C-alpha positions in Angstrom: -22.3 -203.1 -148.0 -22.4 -199.5 -146.8 -19.6 -197.1 -147.5 -17.8 -194.8 -145.1 -17.7 -191.3 -146.6 -16.2 -189.2 -143.9 -13.8 -189.2 -141.0 -16.7 -188.8 -138.6 -18.4 -191.9 -140.1 -15.1 -193.7 -139.8 -14.9 -192.9 -136.1 -18.5 -194.1 -135.6 -17.6 -197.4 -137.4 -14.6 -198.0 -135.1 -16.9 -197.5 -132.1 -19.5 -199.9 -133.5 -16.8 -202.5 -134.1 -15.7 -202.1 -130.5 -19.3 -202.4 -129.3 -19.8 -205.6 -131.3 -16.5 -207.1 -129.9 -17.6 -206.3 -126.4 -21.0 -207.9 -127.0 -19.3 -210.9 -128.6 -17.1 -211.3 -125.5 -20.2 -211.5 -123.3 -21.8 -214.1 -125.6 -18.6 -216.2 -125.4 -19.1 -216.4 -121.6 -22.6 -218.0 -122.1 -23.3 -221.7 -122.2 -22.8 -223.1 -125.7 -26.0 -223.6 -127.6 -27.9 -222.8 -130.8 -28.9 -219.4 -129.5 -25.5 -218.3 -128.5 -24.0 -219.8 -131.7 -26.5 -217.8 -133.8 -25.8 -214.5 -131.9 -22.0 -215.1 -132.1 -22.3 -215.7 -135.8 -24.3 -212.5 -136.2 -21.8 -210.4 -134.2 -18.9 -211.9 -136.1 -20.6 -211.1 -139.4 -21.2 -207.5 -138.4 -17.6 -207.1 -137.3 -16.3 -208.5 -140.6 -18.6 -206.2 -142.6 -17.6 -203.1 -140.6 -13.9 -204.0 -140.9 -14.3 -204.3 -144.6 -15.9 -200.9 -144.8 -13.1 -199.5 -142.6 -10.4 -201.1 -144.8 -12.0 -199.7 -148.0 -12.2 -196.1 -146.5 -8.6 -196.3 -145.3 -7.4 -197.5 -148.7 -9.3 -194.6 -150.4 -7.9 -192.1 -148.0 -4.4 -193.4 -148.9 -5.3 -192.6 -152.6 -5.7 -196.2 -153.6 -8.6 -196.4 -156.1 -9.0 -198.5 -159.2 -11.9 -197.2 -161.4 -13.7 -199.7 -163.6 -14.4 -199.1 -167.3 -17.9 -197.7 -167.5 -20.1 -197.9 -170.6 -22.8 -195.5 -169.5 -22.9 -192.0 -167.9 -25.3 -193.2 -165.1 -22.7 -195.7 -164.0 -20.3 -192.9 -162.9 -22.4 -191.7 -160.0 -21.7 -194.5 -157.5 -17.9 -193.8 -157.8 -18.0 -190.1 -157.1 -17.7 -190.4 -153.3 -14.8 -192.9 -153.7 -13.0 -190.6 -156.1 -13.5 -187.6 -153.8 -12.0 -189.5 -150.8 -9.1 -190.9 -152.9 -8.3 -187.3 -154.1 -8.2 -186.1 -150.5 -11.2 -183.8 -150.8 -13.6 -183.7 -147.9 -17.3 -183.2 -148.2 -16.9 -179.7 -146.7 -14.2 -178.8 -149.2 -16.2 -180.1 -152.2 -19.3 -178.1 -150.9 -17.1 -175.0 -150.7 -15.8 -175.5 -154.2 -19.4 -175.9 -155.5 -20.8 -173.0 -153.4 -23.3 -175.3 -151.6 -23.6 -176.5 -148.0 -21.9 -179.7 -146.7 -25.4 -181.1 -146.1 -26.1 -180.9 -149.9 -23.0 -183.0 -150.6 -23.9 -185.4 -147.8 -27.4 -185.9 -149.2 -26.0 -186.5 -152.7 -23.7 -189.1 -151.3 -26.4 -190.8 -149.3 -28.1 -191.7 -152.6 -24.8 -192.2 -154.5 -25.5 -189.1 -156.6 -28.3 -190.8 -158.4 -30.6 -187.7 -158.4 -27.9 -185.3 -159.7 -28.2 -183.9 -163.2 -25.5 -184.7 -165.7 -24.5 -181.0 -165.8 -24.1 -181.0 -162.0 -22.2 -184.3 -162.1 -19.7 -182.7 -164.5 -19.4 -179.7 -162.1 -18.7 -182.1 -159.3 -16.0 -184.0 -161.3 -14.4 -180.7 -162.3 -14.4 -179.6 -158.6 -12.7 -182.8 -157.6 -10.2 -182.6 -160.4 -11.3 -185.6 -162.4 -11.4 -185.6 -166.2 -14.1 -187.7 -167.7 -13.8 -188.9 -171.3 -17.0 -189.6 -173.1 -17.4 -191.5 -176.3 -20.7 -191.6 -178.2 -21.4 -194.4 -180.6 -24.3 -194.8 -183.0 
Protein backbone atom coordinates (compact mmCIF):
# COMPACT_ATOMS: atom_id res chain seq x y z
CA UNK A 1 0.00 0.00 0.00
CA UNK A 2 1.23 3.48 -0.83
CA UNK A 3 1.08 6.27 1.67
CA UNK A 4 -0.30 9.76 1.16
CA UNK A 5 2.31 12.21 2.44
CA UNK A 6 0.89 15.63 1.59
CA UNK A 7 -2.38 17.51 1.13
CA UNK A 8 -1.65 17.69 -2.62
CA UNK A 9 -1.33 13.89 -2.78
CA UNK A 10 -4.55 13.62 -0.77
CA UNK A 11 -6.37 15.78 -3.32
CA UNK A 12 -5.03 13.63 -6.19
CA UNK A 13 -6.19 10.49 -4.37
CA UNK A 14 -9.70 11.91 -3.96
CA UNK A 15 -9.75 12.65 -7.71
CA UNK A 16 -8.52 9.11 -8.49
CA UNK A 17 -11.27 7.61 -6.34
CA UNK A 18 -13.86 9.67 -8.19
CA UNK A 19 -12.40 8.58 -11.54
CA UNK A 20 -12.58 4.91 -10.56
CA UNK A 21 -16.15 5.36 -9.30
CA UNK A 22 -17.18 6.92 -12.62
CA UNK A 23 -15.45 4.11 -14.53
CA UNK A 24 -17.17 1.56 -12.28
CA UNK A 25 -20.52 3.18 -13.04
CA UNK A 26 -19.91 2.72 -16.77
CA UNK A 27 -18.93 -0.93 -16.30
CA UNK A 28 -22.12 -1.53 -14.32
CA UNK A 29 -24.10 -0.51 -17.42
CA UNK A 30 -22.45 -3.26 -19.50
CA UNK A 31 -23.85 -6.72 -19.97
CA UNK A 32 -22.85 -9.02 -17.11
CA UNK A 33 -20.02 -11.37 -17.97
CA UNK A 34 -16.57 -12.54 -16.93
CA UNK A 35 -14.86 -9.52 -18.49
CA UNK A 36 -17.10 -6.92 -16.84
CA UNK A 37 -16.94 -8.84 -13.53
CA UNK A 38 -13.13 -8.80 -13.64
CA UNK A 39 -13.01 -5.08 -14.49
CA UNK A 40 -15.58 -4.29 -11.80
CA UNK A 41 -13.54 -6.25 -9.23
CA UNK A 42 -10.37 -4.43 -10.24
CA UNK A 43 -12.01 -0.99 -9.93
CA UNK A 44 -13.59 -1.89 -6.58
CA UNK A 45 -10.20 -3.10 -5.30
CA UNK A 46 -8.50 0.14 -6.35
CA UNK A 47 -11.25 2.23 -4.72
CA UNK A 48 -10.86 0.27 -1.45
CA UNK A 49 -7.07 0.66 -1.50
CA UNK A 50 -7.23 4.40 -2.18
CA UNK A 51 -9.91 4.87 0.49
CA UNK A 52 -7.67 3.03 2.98
CA UNK A 53 -4.78 5.37 2.10
CA UNK A 54 -7.10 8.37 2.51
CA UNK A 55 -8.36 7.13 5.87
CA UNK A 56 -4.80 6.58 7.13
CA UNK A 57 -3.72 10.09 6.06
CA UNK A 58 -6.79 11.70 7.63
CA UNK A 59 -6.16 9.84 10.90
CA UNK A 60 -2.53 10.95 10.89
CA UNK A 61 -3.57 14.55 10.17
CA UNK A 62 -5.86 14.30 13.21
CA UNK A 63 -2.79 13.35 15.28
CA UNK A 64 -3.73 9.70 15.64
CA UNK A 65 -0.59 7.61 15.49
CA UNK A 66 0.42 4.51 17.36
CA UNK A 67 4.10 3.73 17.03
CA UNK A 68 5.22 0.14 17.35
CA UNK A 69 8.13 -0.91 19.53
CA UNK A 70 11.19 -1.12 17.30
CA UNK A 71 14.29 -3.14 18.03
CA UNK A 72 16.63 -1.66 15.43
CA UNK A 73 17.51 1.89 14.36
CA UNK A 74 16.85 1.02 10.70
CA UNK A 75 13.24 0.21 11.60
CA UNK A 76 12.54 3.86 12.49
CA UNK A 77 12.83 5.27 8.97
CA UNK A 78 9.48 4.03 7.57
CA UNK A 79 7.62 5.83 10.38
CA UNK A 80 9.17 9.29 9.92
CA UNK A 81 6.61 10.55 7.39
CA UNK A 82 3.74 9.26 9.55
CA UNK A 83 5.22 10.97 12.61
CA UNK A 84 5.71 14.22 10.65
CA UNK A 85 2.09 14.23 9.48
CA UNK A 86 0.71 13.37 12.94
CA UNK A 87 2.77 16.19 14.46
CA UNK A 88 1.25 18.63 11.95
CA UNK A 89 4.53 19.39 10.20
CA UNK A 90 4.36 19.78 6.42
CA UNK A 91 7.17 18.72 4.10
CA UNK A 92 7.80 22.41 3.43
CA UNK A 93 8.02 23.21 7.16
CA UNK A 94 10.37 20.30 7.84
CA UNK A 95 12.56 21.36 4.92
CA UNK A 96 12.70 24.90 6.32
CA UNK A 97 13.65 23.64 9.79
CA UNK A 98 16.45 21.56 8.28
CA UNK A 99 17.64 24.23 5.84
CA UNK A 100 16.95 22.13 2.74
CA UNK A 101 14.44 22.29 -0.11
CA UNK A 102 11.02 20.64 0.02
CA UNK A 103 12.20 18.44 -2.87
CA UNK A 104 14.89 16.93 -0.61
CA UNK A 105 12.25 15.95 1.96
CA UNK A 106 9.96 14.65 -0.78
CA UNK A 107 12.78 12.47 -2.17
CA UNK A 108 13.61 11.15 1.32
CA UNK A 109 9.96 10.25 1.87
CA UNK A 110 9.62 8.59 -1.53
CA UNK A 111 12.11 5.96 -0.33
CA UNK A 112 10.97 5.99 3.33
CA UNK A 113 14.20 7.66 4.50
CA UNK A 114 16.13 4.45 3.79
CA UNK A 115 19.13 6.33 2.33
CA UNK A 116 19.41 8.89 5.15
CA UNK A 117 22.34 8.63 7.56
CA UNK A 118 21.68 8.00 11.24
CA UNK A 119 22.96 11.50 12.07
CA UNK A 120 20.53 13.03 9.58
CA UNK A 121 17.72 10.82 10.89
CA UNK A 122 18.36 12.26 14.36
CA UNK A 123 18.30 15.82 12.96
CA UNK A 124 14.97 15.06 11.29
CA UNK A 125 13.49 13.61 14.49
CA UNK A 126 14.72 16.67 16.43
CA UNK A 127 13.18 19.00 13.83
CA UNK A 128 9.84 17.20 14.12
CA UNK A 129 10.02 17.27 17.91
CA UNK A 130 10.37 13.54 18.52
CA UNK A 131 12.57 12.08 21.22
CA UNK A 132 14.11 8.73 20.38
CA UNK A 133 15.34 6.54 23.21
CA UNK A 134 18.04 4.09 22.22
CA UNK A 135 19.17 1.15 24.31
CA UNK A 136 22.30 -0.78 23.42
CA UNK A 137 22.70 -4.35 24.61
CA UNK A 138 25.72 -6.62 24.32
